[in-house]
C-alpha positions in Angstrom: -94.3 -110.9 74.2 -90.5 -110.8 73.8 -88.3 -112.3 76.5 -85.8 -110.1 78.3 -82.2 -110.9 77.8 -80.5 -112.7 80.7 -78.3 -109.7 81.6 -81.4 -107.5 81.9 -83.1 -110.0 84.2 -80.0 -110.2 86.4 -79.9 -106.4 86.5 -83.5 -106.2 87.6 -83.0 -108.9 90.2 -79.9 -107.0 91.6 -82.0 -103.9 92.2 -84.2 -105.8 94.7 -83.2 -105.1 98.3 -82.3 -108.0 100.6 -84.8 -108.7 103.3 -84.3 -111.7 105.5 -87.1 -114.0 106.4 -87.8 -114.4 110.1 -87.3 -117.7 111.9 -91.1 -118.0 112.1 -91.5 -117.6 108.4 -88.8 -120.1 107.6 -90.4 -122.6 110.1 -93.8 -122.1 108.6 -92.5 -122.7 105.1 -90.7 -125.8 106.2 -93.7 -127.1 108.0 -95.8 -126.5 104.9 -93.4 -128.4 102.7 -93.3 -131.3 105.2 -97.1 -131.4 105.3 -97.2 -131.5 101.5 -94.7 -134.3 101.5 -97.0 -136.3 103.8 -100.0 -135.6 101.6 -98.1 -136.8 98.5 -96.9 -139.9 100.3 -100.4 -140.8 101.4 -101.8 -140.1 98.0 -99.2 -142.4 96.4 -100.0 -145.2 98.8 -103.7 -144.8 98.4 -103.5 -144.7 94.6 -101.2 -147.8 94.5 -103.6 -149.8 96.8 -106.7 -148.7 94.9 -105.0 -149.6 91.6 -103.9 -153.0 92.9 -107.4 -153.8 94.1 -109.0 -152.7 90.9 -106.6 -154.8 88.8 -107.2 -157.8 91.1 -111.0 -157.3 90.8 -111.0 -157.2 87.0 -111.0 -161.0 86.4 -114.2 -161.2 88.5 -115.9 -158.3 86.8 -118.3 -158.3 83.9 -115.6 -157.0 81.5 -115.4 -159.4 78.5 -112.5 -161.8 78.5 -111.1 -160.3 75.2 -110.6 -156.9 76.9 -109.8 -157.9 80.4 -106.0 -158.3 80.0 -105.7 -155.1 78.0 -107.6 -153.1 80.6 -105.4 -154.6 83.4 -102.3 -153.5 81.5 -103.6 -150.0 80.8 -104.6 -149.6 84.5 -101.3 -151.0 85.7 -99.3 -148.6 83.5 -101.5 -145.7 84.5 -101.2 -146.4 88.2 -97.5 -147.0 88.0 -96.9 -143.8 86.0 -99.0 -141.7 88.3 -97.3 -143.1 91.4 -94.0 -142.4 89.9 -95.0 -138.8 89.1 -96.2 -138.3 92.7 -93.0 -139.7 94.1 -91.0 -137.5 91.8 -92.9 -134.4 93.1 -92.3 -135.6 96.6 -88.6 -135.9 96.0 -88.4 -132.4 94.5 -90.1 -131.1 97.6 -87.7 -133.0 99.8 -84.8 -131.4 98.0 -86.3 -128.1 98.7 -86.0 -128.7 102.4 -82.2 -128.3 102.0 -82.9 -124.5 101.7 -83.7 -124.4 105.3 -80.5 -126.0 106.6 -78.0 -123.7 108.4 -74.9 -123.0 106.4 -71.4 -124.0 107.4 -69.2 -121.7 109.5 -66.9 -120.9 106.6 -69.8 -120.0 104.4 -71.2 -117.7 107.1 -68.0 -115.8 107.1 -68.1 -115.4 103.3 -71.7 -114.3 103.4 -70.9 -111.7 106.1 -68.0 -110.4 104.0 -70.4 -110.2 101.0 -73.0 -108.3 103.0 -70.4 -105.6 103.8 -70.5 -104.7 100.1 -74.2 -104.3 100.0 -75.9 -101.1 101.3 -78.5 -103.0 103.4 -76.0 -105.6 104.6 -75.7 -104.3 108.1 -79.5 -104.2 108.7 -79.7 -107.8 107.2 -77.2 -109.0 109.7 -78.9 -107.1 112.6 -82.3 -108.7 111.7 -80.7 -112.2 111.7 -79.0 -111.5 115.1 -82.3 -110.1 116.5 -84.1 -113.2 115.3 -81.3 -115.3 116.9 -80.7 -117.4 113.8 -77.9 -117.9 111.3 -77.9 -117.9 107.5 -79.7 -120.8 105.8 -78.7 -122.3 102.4 -81.7 -120.7 100.6 -80.3 -117.2 101.2 -76.9 -117.9 99.7 -77.8 -117.2 96.1 -79.7 -114.0 96.9 -76.8 -112.6 98.9 -74.2 -113.5 96.3 -76.4 -112.0 93.5 -77.0 -108.8 95.4 -73.3 -108.5 96.3 -72.3 -108.9 92.6 -74.5 -105.9 91.7 -72.4 -103.8 94.1 -69.0 -105.1 92.9 -66.4 -102.5 93.7 -65.1 -100.6 90.7 -61.3 -100.7 90.4 -59.4 -97.5 91.2 -57.4 -95.9 88.4 -54.2 -97.1 90.1 -55.4 -100.7 90.0 -56.1 -100.9 86.3 -52.6 -102.3 85.5 -50.9 -99.0 84.8 -47.8 -98.8 87.0 -46.5 -95.4 85.7 -46.3 -92.7 88.3 
């Protein structure tokens, strides 16, 4: 299957209408991410402790002396790599929490100005006001992308021709 060109993907994305998420939806998503962060942290701690116990037990096990040190090394590297992977996933999720932060006052003004160029901009702002919340950082790119799709076309007098 052939991939679509980047311009075609952007054009298709620009046709999608803006619909704000409610404060309840945002809060639910945020809570889901925080819960997943906790699960990943507990999994990392449990894996590290289980790996340390297993590595410490190996000298007292029935594994032959010739293989014991190699098995310990392989286990240590495996546990370390898996813990590192889990912590990386946790950090990625933690960065995703930034999407739920309210934007600065100056950015709110810019987003309101951009929404004036979009057909559904007024209803978007009304839904935010009815939900008693402000813009969050996760909405910035969607609003900018949608506003770019409705960029005003220059009038004939604005094309640089100054003749009258």
